[in-house]
C-alpha positions as CSV (number, residue, x, y, z in Angstrom):
1,X,-1.1,-12.9,-4.9
2,X,1.5,-11.1,-2.9
3,X,3.5,-12.9,-0.2
4,X,3.9,-11.3,3.3
5,X,7.5,-10.8,4.2
6,X,7.7,-8.6,7.4
7,X,5.2,-7.4,9.9
8,X,5.8,-3.9,11.4
9,X,2.6,-4.0,13.4
10,X,3.8,-1.9,16.4
11,X,4.4,1.2,14.2
12,X,0.9,1.5,12.9
13,X,-1.3,-0.5,15.3
14,X,-3.8,2.4,15.9
15,X,-4.8,2.8,12.3
16,X,-8.5,2.4,11.4
17,X,-9.8,1.4,8.1
18,X,-11.5,4.8,7.6
19,X,-8.1,6.6,8.3
20,X,-6.6,4.4,5.5
21,X,-9.3,5.5,3.1
22,X,-11.6,2.4,3.3
23,X,-15.3,3.1,2.6
24,X,-18.3,0.9,2.0
25,X,-17.6,1.3,-1.7
26,X,-14.6,-1.0,-1.4
27,X,-16.3,-3.5,1.0
28,X,-19.2,-3.8,-1.5
29,X,-16.8,-5.0,-4.2
30,X,-15.7,-8.0,-2.2
31,X,-17.1,-11.4,-3.0
32,X,-17.8,-14.3,-0.5
33,X,-14.5,-16.0,-1.4
34,X,-12.6,-12.8,-0.3
35,X,-14.1,-12.6,3.2
36,X,-10.9,-13.9,4.8
37,X,-8.6,-11.3,3.1
38,X,-7.2,-8.4,5.1
39,X,-8.1,-4.9,3.7
40,X,-4.9,-3.1,3.1
41,X,-3.7,0.2,1.6
42,X,-0.6,0.0,-0.5
43,X,1.8,2.7,0.7
44,X,4.9,2.1,-1.4
45,X,5.8,0.1,-4.5
46,X,9.4,-0.8,-5.5
47,X,9.4,-3.2,-8.4
48,X,8.2,-6.4,-6.9
49,X,8.2,-5.2,-3.3
50,X,5.3,-3.4,-1.7
51,X,4.4,-2.0,1.7
52,X,0.9,-2.4,2.8
53,X,-0.8,-0.8,5.8
54,X,-3.8,-2.4,7.4
55,X,-5.8,-2.0,10.6
56,X,-3.3,-4.4,12.3
57,X,-0.1,-2.7,11.1
58,X,2.4,-2.3,8.3
59,X,3.5,-5.3,6.2
60,X,6.1,-5.8,3.5
61,X,4.8,-7.8,0.6
62,X,6.5,-9.4,-2.4
63,X,4.8,-10.0,-5.8
64,X,5.3,-13.5,-7.2
65,X,7.8,-13.8,-10.0
């Protein structure tokens, strides 16, 4: 699981899940144990660093080593 590093919420606060490409198709794939996860679109990937954009803003993520 990726670890959150930096929250850039102010830059993308007005995003909706639909504007990020989220549809019922993706929601239907989530199990009960994933209900607390935040839906996020991965915007950039640089080796083990990713940038995700969610309804609440942009977040820098790091994959575990």
